[in-house]
mmCIF file of the N, C-alpha and C atoms, coordinates in Angstrom:
data_MODEL
# 
_entry.id   MODEL 
# 
loop_
_atom_site.group_PDB 
_atom_site.id 
_atom_site.type_symbol 
_atom_site.label_atom_id 
_atom_site.label_alt_id 
_atom_site.label_comp_id 
_atom_site.label_asym_id 
_atom_site.label_entity_id 
_atom_site.label_seq_id 
_atom_site.pdbx_PDB_ins_code 
_atom_site.Cartn_x 
_atom_site.Cartn_y 
_atom_site.Cartn_z 
_atom_site.occupancy 
_atom_site.B_iso_or_equiv 
_atom_site.pdbx_formal_charge 
_atom_site.auth_seq_id 
_atom_site.auth_comp_id 
_atom_site.auth_asym_id 
_atom_site.auth_atom_id 
_atom_site.pdbx_PDB_model_num 
ATOM 1   N N  . MET A 1 1  ? 48.701 76.529 33.726 1.00 0.00 ? 1  MET A N  1 
ATOM 2   C CA . MET A 1 1  ? 48.696 75.749 32.526 1.00 0.00 ? 1  MET A CA 1 
ATOM 3   C C  . MET A 1 1  ? 50.202 75.466 32.187 1.00 0.00 ? 1  MET A C  1 
ATOM 4   N N  . THR A 1 2  ? 50.489 74.240 31.805 1.00 0.00 ? 2  THR A N  1 
ATOM 5   C CA . THR A 1 2  ? 51.860 73.884 31.479 1.00 0.00 ? 2  THR A CA 1 
ATOM 6   C C  . THR A 1 2  ? 52.149 74.418 30.086 1.00 0.00 ? 2  THR A C  1 
ATOM 7   N N  . LEU A 1 3  ? 53.415 74.459 29.727 1.00 0.00 ? 3  LEU A N  1 
ATOM 8   C CA . LEU A 1 3  ? 53.823 74.886 28.392 1.00 0.00 ? 3  LEU A CA 1 
ATOM 9   C C  . LEU A 1 3  ? 53.283 73.884 27.386 1.00 0.00 ? 3  LEU A C  1 
ATOM 10  N N  . ASN A 1 4  ? 53.383 72.595 27.693 1.00 0.00 ? 4  ASN A N  1 
ATOM 11  C CA . ASN A 1 4  ? 52.850 71.577 26.783 1.00 0.00 ? 4  ASN A CA 1 
ATOM 12  C C  . ASN A 1 4  ? 51.358 71.807 26.502 1.00 0.00 ? 4  ASN A C  1 
ATOM 13  N N  . GLU A 1 5  ? 50.595 72.076 27.568 1.00 0.00 ? 5  GLU A N  1 
ATOM 14  C CA . GLU A 1 5  ? 49.162 72.329 27.435 1.00 0.00 ? 5  GLU A CA 1 
ATOM 15  C C  . GLU A 1 5  ? 48.919 73.575 26.576 1.00 0.00 ? 5  GLU A C  1 
ATOM 16  N N  . TYR A 1 6  ? 49.678 74.611 26.838 1.00 0.00 ? 6  TYR A N  1 
ATOM 17  C CA . TYR A 1 6  ? 49.543 75.866 26.094 1.00 0.00 ? 6  TYR A CA 1 
ATOM 18  C C  . TYR A 1 6  ? 49.788 75.607 24.629 1.00 0.00 ? 6  TYR A C  1 
ATOM 19  N N  . LEU A 1 7  ? 50.857 74.890 24.280 1.00 0.00 ? 7  LEU A N  1 
ATOM 20  C CA . LEU A 1 7  ? 51.185 74.643 22.878 1.00 0.00 ? 7  LEU A CA 1 
ATOM 21  C C  . LEU A 1 7  ? 50.062 73.830 22.197 1.00 0.00 ? 7  LEU A C  1 
ATOM 22  N N  . LYS A 1 8  ? 49.560 72.803 22.924 1.00 0.00 ? 8  LYS A N  1 
ATOM 23  C CA . LYS A 1 8  ? 48.473 72.002 22.328 1.00 0.00 ? 8  LYS A CA 1 
ATOM 24  C C  . LYS A 1 8  ? 47.221 72.855 22.120 1.00 0.00 ? 8  LYS A C  1 
ATOM 25  N N  . GLU A 1 9  ? 46.809 73.613 23.173 1.00 0.00 ? 9  GLU A N  1 
ATOM 26  C CA . GLU A 1 9  ? 45.588 74.381 23.081 1.00 0.00 ? 9  GLU A CA 1 
ATOM 27  C C  . GLU A 1 9  ? 45.632 75.415 22.007 1.00 0.00 ? 9  GLU A C  1 
ATOM 28  N N  . ASN A 1 10 ? 46.819 75.983 21.786 1.00 0.00 ? 10 ASN A N  1 
ATOM 29  C CA . ASN A 1 10 ? 46.934 77.063 20.762 1.00 0.00 ? 10 ASN A CA 1 
ATOM 30  C C  . ASN A 1 10 ? 47.506 76.510 19.458 1.00 0.00 ? 10 ASN A C  1 
ATOM 31  N N  . LYS A 1 11 ? 47.571 75.224 19.317 1.00 0.00 ? 11 LYS A N  1 
ATOM 32  C CA . LYS A 1 11 ? 48.047 74.536 18.110 1.00 0.00 ? 11 LYS A CA 1 
ATOM 33  C C  . LYS A 1 11 ? 49.321 75.146 17.585 1.00 0.00 ? 11 LYS A C  1 
ATOM 34  N N  . LEU A 1 12 ? 50.278 75.282 18.542 1.00 0.00 ? 12 LEU A N  1 
ATOM 35  C CA . LEU A 1 12 ? 51.611 75.796 18.235 1.00 0.00 ? 12 LEU A CA 1 
ATOM 36  C C  . LEU A 1 12 ? 52.622 74.716 18.264 1.00 0.00 ? 12 LEU A C  1 
ATOM 37  N N  . SER A 1 13 ? 53.504 74.645 17.280 1.00 0.00 ? 13 SER A N  1 
ATOM 38  C CA . SER A 1 13 ? 54.591 73.713 17.328 1.00 0.00 ? 13 SER A CA 1 
ATOM 39  C C  . SER A 1 13 ? 55.708 74.321 18.165 1.00 0.00 ? 13 SER A C  1 
ATOM 40  N N  . VAL A 1 14 ? 56.625 73.457 18.528 1.00 0.00 ? 14 VAL A N  1 
ATOM 41  C CA . VAL A 1 14 ? 57.846 73.931 19.256 1.00 0.00 ? 14 VAL A CA 1 
ATOM 42  C C  . VAL A 1 14 ? 58.593 74.969 18.376 1.00 0.00 ? 14 VAL A C  1 
ATOM 43  N N  . ARG A 1 15 ? 58.657 74.670 17.067 1.00 0.00 ? 15 ARG A N  1 
ATOM 44  C CA . ARG A 1 15 ? 59.334 75.568 16.149 1.00 0.00 ? 15 ARG A CA 1 
ATOM 45  C C  . ARG A 1 15 ? 58.672 76.920 16.120 1.00 0.00 ? 15 ARG A C  1 
ATOM 46  N N  . ALA A 1 16 ? 57.370 76.980 16.043 1.00 0.00 ? 16 ALA A N  1 
ATOM 47  C CA . ALA A 1 16 ? 56.629 78.253 16.016 1.00 0.00 ? 16 ALA A CA 1 
ATOM 48  C C  . ALA A 1 16 ? 56.835 79.011 17.319 1.00 0.00 ? 16 ALA A C  1 
ATOM 49  N N  . PHE A 1 17 ? 56.765 78.326 18.446 1.00 0.00 ? 17 PHE A N  1 
ATOM 50  C CA . PHE A 1 17 ? 56.949 78.982 19.754 1.00 0.00 ? 17 PHE A CA 1 
ATOM 51  C C  . PHE A 1 17 ? 58.354 79.446 19.892 1.00 0.00 ? 17 PHE A C  1 
ATOM 52  N N  . SER A 1 18 ? 59.313 78.718 19.330 1.00 0.00 ? 18 SER A N  1 
ATOM 53  C CA . SER A 1 18 ? 60.711 79.077 19.368 1.00 0.00 ? 18 SER A CA 1 
ATOM 54  C C  . SER A 1 18 ? 60.900 80.426 18.666 1.00 0.00 ? 18 SER A C  1 
ATOM 55  N N  . LYS A 1 19 ? 60.246 80.545 17.531 1.00 0.00 ? 19 LYS A N  1 
ATOM 56  C CA . LYS A 1 19 ? 60.366 81.813 16.736 1.00 0.00 ? 19 LYS A CA 1 
ATOM 57  C C  . LYS A 1 19 ? 59.687 82.996 17.487 1.00 0.00 ? 19 LYS A C  1 
ATOM 58  N N  . ILE A 1 20 ? 58.592 82.726 18.145 1.00 0.00 ? 20 ILE A N  1 
ATOM 59  C CA . ILE A 1 20 ? 57.878 83.756 18.867 1.00 0.00 ? 20 ILE A CA 1 
ATOM 60  C C  . ILE A 1 20 ? 58.724 84.250 20.029 1.00 0.00 ? 20 ILE A C  1 
ATOM 61  N N  . THR A 1 21 ? 59.396 83.345 20.749 1.00 0.00 ? 21 THR A N  1 
ATOM 62  C CA . THR A 1 21 ? 60.108 83.713 21.957 1.00 0.00 ? 21 THR A CA 1 
ATOM 63  C C  . THR A 1 21 ? 61.617 83.973 21.740 1.00 0.00 ? 21 THR A C  1 
ATOM 64  N N  . ASP A 1 22 ? 62.098 83.558 20.585 1.00 0.00 ? 22 ASP A N  1 
ATOM 65  C CA . ASP A 1 22 ? 63.568 83.608 20.280 1.00 0.00 ? 22 ASP A CA 1 
ATOM 66  C C  . ASP A 1 22 ? 64.350 82.811 21.247 1.00 0.00 ? 22 ASP A C  1 
ATOM 67  N N  . ILE A 1 23 ? 63.769 81.629 21.604 1.00 0.00 ? 23 ILE A N  1 
ATOM 68  C CA . ILE A 1 23 ? 64.441 80.603 22.415 1.00 0.00 ? 23 ILE A CA 1 
ATOM 69  C C  . ILE A 1 23 ? 64.599 79.384 21.513 1.00 0.00 ? 23 ILE A C  1 
ATOM 70  N N  . PRO A 1 24 ? 65.798 78.810 21.574 1.00 0.00 ? 24 PRO A N  1 
ATOM 71  C CA . PRO A 1 24 ? 66.067 77.645 20.682 1.00 0.00 ? 24 PRO A CA 1 
ATOM 72  C C  . PRO A 1 24 ? 65.053 76.490 20.837 1.00 0.00 ? 24 PRO A C  1 
ATOM 73  N N  . GLU A 1 25 ? 64.752 75.850 19.728 1.00 0.00 ? 25 GLU A N  1 
ATOM 74  C CA . GLU A 1 25 ? 63.784 74.770 19.752 1.00 0.00 ? 25 GLU A CA 1 
ATOM 75  C C  . GLU A 1 25 ? 64.166 73.658 20.740 1.00 0.00 ? 25 GLU A C  1 
ATOM 76  N N  . ALA A 1 26 ? 65.416 73.281 20.812 1.00 0.00 ? 26 ALA A N  1 
ATOM 77  C CA . ALA A 1 26 ? 65.869 72.251 21.743 1.00 0.00 ? 26 ALA A CA 1 
ATOM 78  C C  . ALA A 1 26 ? 65.560 72.669 23.182 1.00 0.00 ? 26 ALA A C  1 
ATOM 79  N N  . THR A 1 27 ? 65.723 73.936 23.476 1.00 0.00 ? 27 THR A N  1 
ATOM 80  C CA . THR A 1 27 ? 65.479 74.402 24.813 1.00 0.00 ? 27 THR A CA 1 
ATOM 81  C C  . THR A 1 27 ? 63.967 74.374 25.121 1.00 0.00 ? 27 THR A C  1 
ATOM 82  N N  . ILE A 1 28 ? 63.144 74.801 24.160 1.00 0.00 ? 28 ILE A N  1 
ATOM 83  C CA . ILE A 1 28 ? 61.706 74.798 24.299 1.00 0.00 ? 28 ILE A CA 1 
ATOM 84  C C  . ILE A 1 28 ? 61.237 73.355 24.573 1.00 0.00 ? 28 ILE A C  1 
ATOM 85  N N  . THR A 1 29 ? 61.815 72.406 23.826 1.00 0.00 ? 29 THR A N  1 
ATOM 86  C CA . THR A 1 29 ? 61.437 70.998 24.018 1.00 0.00 ? 29 THR A CA 1 
ATOM 87  C C  . THR A 1 29 ? 61.746 70.546 25.454 1.00 0.00 ? 29 THR A C  1 
ATOM 88  N N  . LYS A 1 30 ? 62.904 70.937 25.952 1.00 0.00 ? 30 LYS A N  1 
ATOM 89  C CA . LYS A 1 30 ? 63.225 70.542 27.329 1.00 0.00 ? 30 LYS A CA 1 
ATOM 90  C C  . LYS A 1 30 ? 62.260 71.192 28.340 1.00 0.00 ? 30 LYS A C  1 
ATOM 91  N N  . TYR A 1 31 ? 61.856 72.402 28.084 1.00 0.00 ? 31 TYR A N  1 
ATOM 92  C CA . TYR A 1 31 ? 60.840 73.073 28.933 1.00 0.00 ? 31 TYR A CA 1 
ATOM 93  C C  . TYR A 1 31 ? 59.495 72.380 28.837 1.00 0.00 ? 31 TYR A C  1 
ATOM 94  N N  . LYS A 1 32 ? 59.116 72.014 27.591 1.00 0.00 ? 32 LYS A N  1 
ATOM 95  C CA . LYS A 1 32 ? 57.851 71.371 27.346 1.00 0.00 ? 32 LYS A CA 1 
ATOM 96  C C  . LYS A 1 32 ? 57.693 70.075 28.126 1.00 0.00 ? 32 LYS A C  1 
ATOM 97  N N  . TYR A 1 33 ? 58.776 69.332 28.219 1.00 0.00 ? 33 TYR A N  1 
ATOM 98  C CA . TYR A 1 33 ? 58.724 68.038 28.912 1.00 0.00 ? 33 TYR A CA 1 
ATOM 99  C C  . TYR A 1 33 ? 59.272 68.112 30.338 1.00 0.00 ? 33 TYR A C  1 
ATOM 100 N N  . LYS A 1 34 ? 59.427 69.317 30.839 1.00 0.00 ? 34 LYS A N  1 
ATOM 101 C CA . LYS A 1 34 ? 59.891 69.608 32.212 1.00 0.00 ? 34 LYS A CA 1 
ATOM 102 C C  . LYS A 1 34 ? 61.259 68.935 32.512 1.00 0.00 ? 34 LYS A C  1 
ATOM 103 N N  . GLU A 1 35 ? 62.081 68.869 31.507 1.00 0.00 ? 35 GLU A N  1 
ATOM 104 C CA . GLU A 1 35 ? 63.446 68.362 31.735 1.00 0.00 ? 35 GLU A CA 1 
ATOM 105 C C  . GLU A 1 35 ? 64.335 69.477 32.224 1.00 0.00 ? 35 GLU A C  1 
ATOM 106 N N  . ARG A 1 36 ? 63.900 70.675 32.097 1.00 0.00 ? 36 ARG A N  1 
ATOM 107 C CA . ARG A 1 36 ? 64.668 71.870 32.530 1.00 0.00 ? 36 ARG A CA 1 
ATOM 108 C C  . ARG A 1 36 ? 63.696 72.925 32.927 1.00 0.00 ? 36 ARG A C  1 
ATOM 109 N N  . ILE A 1 37 ? 64.101 73.776 33.881 1.00 0.00 ? 37 ILE A N  1 
ATOM 110 C CA . ILE A 1 37 ? 63.296 74.908 34.323 1.00 0.00 ? 37 ILE A CA 1 
ATOM 111 C C  . ILE A 1 37 ? 63.981 76.174 33.727 1.00 0.00 ? 37 ILE A C  1 
ATOM 112 N N  . PRO A 1 38 ? 63.154 77.038 33.091 1.00 0.00 ? 38 PRO A N  1 
ATOM 113 C CA . PRO A 1 38 ? 63.708 78.225 32.431 1.00 0.00 ? 38 PRO A CA 1 
ATOM 114 C C  . PRO A 1 38 ? 64.415 79.161 33.427 1.00 0.00 ? 38 PRO A C  1 
ATOM 115 N N  . ARG A 1 39 ? 65.491 79.801 32.952 1.00 0.00 ? 39 ARG A N  1 
ATOM 116 C CA . ARG A 1 39 ? 66.132 80.849 33.656 1.00 0.00 ? 39 ARG A CA 1 
ATOM 117 C C  . ARG A 1 39 ? 65.127 82.029 33.716 1.00 0.00 ? 39 ARG A C  1 
ATOM 118 N N  . PRO A 1 40 ? 65.328 82.967 34.685 1.00 0.00 ? 40 PRO A N  1 
ATOM 119 C CA . PRO A 1 40 ? 64.421 84.107 34.835 1.00 0.00 ? 40 PRO A CA 1 
ATOM 120 C C  . PRO A 1 40 ? 64.201 84.888 33.532 1.00 0.00 ? 40 PRO A C  1 
ATOM 121 N N  . ASP A 1 41 ? 65.307 85.145 32.797 1.00 0.00 ? 41 ASP A N  1 
ATOM 122 C CA . ASP A 1 41 ? 65.138 85.963 31.585 1.00 0.00 ? 41 ASP A CA 1 
ATOM 123 C C  . ASP A 1 41 ? 64.337 85.216 30.528 1.00 0.00 ? 41 ASP A C  1 
ATOM 124 N N  . LEU A 1 42 ? 64.500 83.884 30.406 1.00 0.00 ? 42 LEU A N  1 
ATOM 125 C CA . LEU A 1 42 ? 63.699 83.148 29.426 1.00 0.00 ? 42 LEU A CA 1 
ATOM 126 C C  . LEU A 1 42 ? 62.288 82.909 29.921 1.00 0.00 ? 42 LEU A C  1 
ATOM 127 N N  . MET A 1 43 ? 62.135 82.765 31.237 1.00 0.00 ? 43 MET A N  1 
ATOM 128 C CA . MET A 1 43 ? 60.780 82.683 31.810 1.00 0.00 ? 43 MET A CA 1 
ATOM 129 C C  . MET A 1 43 ? 59.976 83.897 31.480 1.00 0.00 ? 43 MET A C  1 
ATOM 130 N N  . GLU A 1 44 ? 60.629 85.045 31.542 1.00 0.00 ? 44 GLU A N  1 
ATOM 131 C CA . GLU A 1 44 ? 59.889 86.302 31.200 1.00 0.00 ? 44 GLU A CA 1 
ATOM 132 C C  . GLU A 1 44 ? 59.435 86.286 29.743 1.00 0.00 ? 44 GLU A C  1 
ATOM 133 N N  . LYS A 1 45 ? 60.234 85.771 28.852 1.00 0.00 ? 45 LYS A N  1 
ATOM 134 C CA . LYS A 1 45 ? 59.803 85.658 27.421 1.00 0.00 ? 45 LYS A CA 1 
ATOM 135 C C  . LYS A 1 45 ? 58.611 84.747 27.300 1.00 0.00 ? 45 LYS A C  1 
ATOM 136 N N  . ILE A 1 46 ? 58.613 83.641 28.030 1.00 0.00 ? 46 ILE A N  1 
ATOM 137 C CA . ILE A 1 46 ? 57.514 82.669 27.932 1.00 0.00 ? 46 ILE A CA 1 
ATOM 138 C C  . ILE A 1 46 ? 56.241 83.282 28.522 1.00 0.00 ? 46 ILE A C  1 
ATOM 139 N N  . ILE A 1 47 ? 56.386 83.957 29.662 1.00 0.00 ? 47 ILE A N  1 
ATOM 140 C CA . ILE A 1 47 ? 55.180 84.612 30.238 1.00 0.00 ? 47 ILE A CA 1 
ATOM 141 C C  . ILE A 1 47 ? 54.576 85.631 29.313 1.00 0.00 ? 47 ILE A C  1 
ATOM 142 N N  . LEU A 1 48 ? 55.432 86.488 28.712 1.00 0.00 ? 48 LEU A N  1 
ATOM 143 C CA . LEU A 1 48 ? 54.945 87.459 27.761 1.00 0.00 ? 48 LEU A CA 1 
ATOM 144 C C  . LEU A 1 48 ? 54.296 86.795 26.540 1.00 0.00 ? 48 LEU A C  1 
ATOM 145 N N  . ALA A 1 49 ? 54.959 85.825 26.004 1.00 0.00 ? 49 ALA A N  1 
ATOM 146 C CA . ALA A 1 49 ? 54.442 85.141 24.778 1.00 0.00 ? 49 ALA A CA 1 
ATOM 147 C C  . ALA A 1 49 ? 53.117 84.420 24.984 1.00 0.00 ? 49 ALA A C  1 
ATOM 148 N N  . THR A 1 50 ? 52.879 83.953 26.263 1.00 0.00 ? 50 THR A N  1 
ATOM 149 C CA . THR A 1 50 ? 51.651 83.194 26.536 1.00 0.00 ? 50 THR A CA 1 
ATOM 150 C C  . THR A 1 50 ? 50.632 84.063 27.289 1.00 0.00 ? 50 THR A C  1 
ATOM 151 N N  . ASN A 1 51 ? 50.866 85.357 27.313 1.00 0.00 ? 51 ASN A N  1 
ATOM 152 C CA . ASN A 1 51 ? 49.929 86.251 28.068 1.00 0.00 ? 51 ASN A CA 1 
ATOM 153 C C  . ASN A 1 51 ? 49.707 85.759 29.512 1.00 0.00 ? 51 ASN A C  1 
ATOM 154 N N  . ALA A 1 52 ? 50.791 85.310 30.135 1.00 0.00 ? 52 ALA A N  1 
ATOM 155 C CA . ALA A 1 52 ? 50.803 84.842 31.508 1.00 0.00 ? 52 ALA A CA 1 
ATOM 156 C C  . ALA A 1 52 ? 49.931 83.612 31.741 1.00 0.00 ? 52 ALA A C  1 
ATOM 157 N N  . GLN A 1 53 ? 49.665 82.888 30.704 1.00 0.00 ? 53 GLN A N  1 
ATOM 158 C CA . GLN A 1 53 ? 48.965 81.594 30.903 1.00 0.00 ? 53 GLN A CA 1 
ATOM 159 C C  . GLN A 1 53 ? 49.892 80.499 31.373 1.00 0.00 ? 53 GLN A C  1 
ATOM 160 N N  . VAL A 1 54 ? 51.177 80.680 31.079 1.00 0.00 ? 54 VAL A N  1 
ATOM 161 C CA . VAL A 1 54 ? 52.239 79.797 31.591 1.00 0.00 ? 54 VAL A CA 1 
ATOM 162 C C  . VAL A 1 54 ? 53.112 80.650 32.523 1.00 0.00 ? 54 VAL A C  1 
ATOM 163 N N  . THR A 1 55 ? 53.274 80.210 33.746 1.00 0.00 ? 55 THR A N  1 
ATOM 164 C CA . THR A 1 55 ? 54.016 80.965 34.769 1.00 0.00 ? 55 THR A CA 1 
ATOM 165 C C  . THR A 1 55 ? 55.055 80.080 35.417 1.00 0.00 ? 55 THR A C  1 
ATOM 166 N N  . PRO A 1 56 ? 55.953 80.665 36.213 1.00 0.00 ? 56 PRO A N  1 
ATOM 167 C CA . PRO A 1 56 ? 56.934 79.840 36.902 1.00 0.00 ? 56 PRO A CA 1 
ATOM 168 C C  . PRO A 1 56 ? 56.349 78.705 37.749 1.00 0.00 ? 56 PRO A C  1 
ATOM 169 N N  . ASN A 1 57 ? 55.234 78.958 38.356 1.00 0.00 ? 57 ASN A N  1 
ATOM 170 C CA . ASN A 1 57 ? 54.610 77.917 39.174 1.00 0.00 ? 57 ASN A CA 1 
ATOM 171 C C  . ASN A 1 57 ? 54.305 76.643 38.383 1.00 0.00 ? 57 ASN A C  1 
ATOM 172 N N  . ASP A 1 58 ? 54.086 76.771 37.100 1.00 0.00 ? 58 ASP A N  1 
ATOM 173 C CA . ASP A 1 58 ? 53.740 75.614 36.295 1.00 0.00 ? 58 ASP A CA 1 
ATOM 174 C C  . ASP A 1 58 ? 54.888 74.608 36.198 1.00 0.00 ? 58 ASP A C  1 
ATOM 175 N N  . TRP A 1 59 ? 56.100 75.045 36.474 1.00 0.00 ? 59 TRP A N  1 
ATOM 176 C CA . TRP A 1 59 ? 57.243 74.143 36.456 1.00 0.00 ? 59 TRP A CA 1 
ATOM 177 C C  . TRP A 1 59 ? 57.444 73.470 37.820 1.00 0.00 ? 59 TRP A C  1 
ATOM 178 N N  . TYR A 1 60 ? 56.871 74.070 38.890 1.00 0.00 ? 60 TYR A N  1 
ATOM 179 C CA . TYR A 1 60 ? 57.102 73.573 40.211 1.00 0.00 ? 60 TYR A CA 1 
ATOM 180 C C  . TYR A 1 60 ? 55.932 72.783 40.805 1.00 0.00 ? 60 TYR A C  1 
ATOM 181 N N  . MET A 1 61 ? 54.743 73.175 40.475 1.00 0.00 ? 61 MET A N  1 
ATOM 182 C CA . MET A 1 61 ? 53.539 72.622 41.117 1.00 0.00 ? 61 MET A CA 1 
ATOM 183 C C  . MET A 1 61 ? 53.388 71.095 40.934 1.00 0.00 ? 61 MET A C  1 
ATOM 184 N N  . HIS A 1 62 ? 53.837 70.569 39.817 1.00 0.00 ? 62 HIS A N  1 
ATOM 185 C CA . HIS A 1 62 ? 53.698 69.119 39.617 1.00 0.00 ? 62 HIS A CA 1 
ATOM 186 C C  . HIS A 1 62 ? 54.577 68.315 40.533 1.00 0.00 ? 62 HIS A C  1 
ATOM 187 N N  . LYS A 1 63 ? 55.532 68.938 41.173 1.00 0.00 ? 63 LYS A N  1 
ATOM 188 C CA . LYS A 1 63 ? 56.434 68.194 42.073 1.00 0.00 ? 63 LYS A CA 1 
ATOM 189 C C  . LYS A 1 63 ? 55.909 68.001 43.491 1.00 0.00 ? 63 LYS A C  1 
ATOM 190 N N  . PHE A 1 64 ? 54.823 68.713 43.788 1.00 0.00 ? 64 PHE A N  1 
ATOM 191 C CA . PHE A 1 64 ? 54.259 68.638 45.146 1.00 0.00 ? 64 PHE A CA 1 
ATOM 192 C C  . PHE A 1 64 ? 52.986 67.803 45.198 1.00 0.00 ? 64 PHE A C  1 
ATOM 193 N N  . ASN A 1 65 ? 52.880 67.048 46.237 1.00 0.00 ? 65 ASN A N  1 
ATOM 194 C CA . ASN A 1 65 ? 51.637 66.273 46.486 1.00 0.00 ? 65 ASN A CA 1 
ATOM 195 C C  . ASN A 1 65 ? 50.818 67.056 47.500 1.00 0.00 ? 65 ASN A C  1 
ATOM 196 N N  . PHE A 1 66 ? 49.777 67.716 47.025 1.00 0.00 ? 66 PHE A N  1 
ATOM 197 C CA . PHE A 1 66 ? 48.950 68.521 47.928 1.00 0.00 ? 66 PHE A CA 1 
ATOM 198 C C  . PHE A 1 66 ? 47.888 67.726 48.663 1.00 0.00 ? 66 PHE A C  1 
ATOM 199 N N  . ASN A 1 67 ? 47.917 66.419 48.555 1.00 0.00 ? 67 ASN A N  1 
ATOM 200 C CA . ASN A 1 67 ? 46.987 65.590 49.284 1.00 0.00 ? 67 ASN A CA 1 
ATOM 201 C C  . ASN A 1 67 ? 47.526 65.125 50.639 1.00 0.00 ? 67 ASN A C  1 
ATOM 202 N N  . LEU A 1 68 ? 48.720 65.528 50.913 1.00 0.00 ? 68 LEU A N  1 
ATOM 203 C CA . LEU A 1 68 ? 49.312 65.152 52.218 1.00 0.00 ? 68 LEU A CA 1 
ATOM 204 C C  . LEU A 1 68 ? 48.577 65.834 53.375 1.00 0.00 ? 68 LEU A C  1 
ATOM 205 N N  . LYS A 1 69 ? 48.519 65.142 54.447 1.00 0.00 ? 69 LYS A N  1 
ATOM 206 C CA . LYS A 1 69 ? 47.940 65.723 55.692 1.00 0.00 ? 69 LYS A CA 1 
ATOM 207 C C  . LYS A 1 69 ? 49.105 66.279 56.487 1.00 0.00 ? 69 LYS A C  1 
ATOM 208 N N  . ARG A 1 70 ? 48.727 67.223 57.327 1.00 0.00 ? 70 ARG A N  1 
ATOM 209 C CA . ARG A 1 70 ? 49.743 67.978 58.138 1.00 0.00 ? 70 ARG A CA 1 
ATOM 210 C C  . ARG A 1 70 ? 50.657 67.066 58.901 1.00 0.00 ? 70 ARG A C  1 
ATOM 211 N N  . ASP A 1 71 ? 50.125 65.959 59.460 1.00 0.00 ? 71 ASP A N  1 
ATOM 212 C CA . ASP A 1 71 ? 50.992 65.085 60.276 1.00 0.00 ? 71 ASP A CA 1 
ATOM 213 C C  . ASP A 1 71 ? 51.902 64.194 59.435 1.00 0.00 ? 71 ASP A C  1 
ATOM 214 N N  . GLN A 1 72 ? 51.809 64.302 58.101 1.00 0.00 ? 72 GLN A N  1 
ATOM 215 C CA . GLN A 1 72 ? 52.653 63.507 57.254 1.00 0.00 ? 72 GLN A CA 1 
ATOM 216 C C  . GLN A 1 72 ? 53.930 64.223 56.897 1.00 0.00 ? 72 GLN A C  1 
ATOM 217 N N  . PHE A 1 73 ? 54.129 65.450 57.314 1.00 0.00 ? 73 PHE A N  1 
ATOM 218 C CA . PHE A 1 73 ? 55.349 66.219 56.977 1.00 0.00 ? 73 PHE A CA 1 
ATOM 219 C C  . PHE A 1 73 ? 56.491 65.807 57.838 1.00 0.00 ? 73 PHE A C  1 
# 
């Protein structure tokens, strides 16, 4: 689940999530829109705050096209 999906599903604003994680609102906004990938220490805060519903993979998986066939590599 992406951070954006998590915030919507749990009806949390960026401001509220910022307070929960102690990560600045501007930074959360960049993470929400995948403009930046969290550092490991901040990723840990996000994982803990979301009960592992948002994980590091959620920032990377959208970049890959898993419909490619082996001979297309």
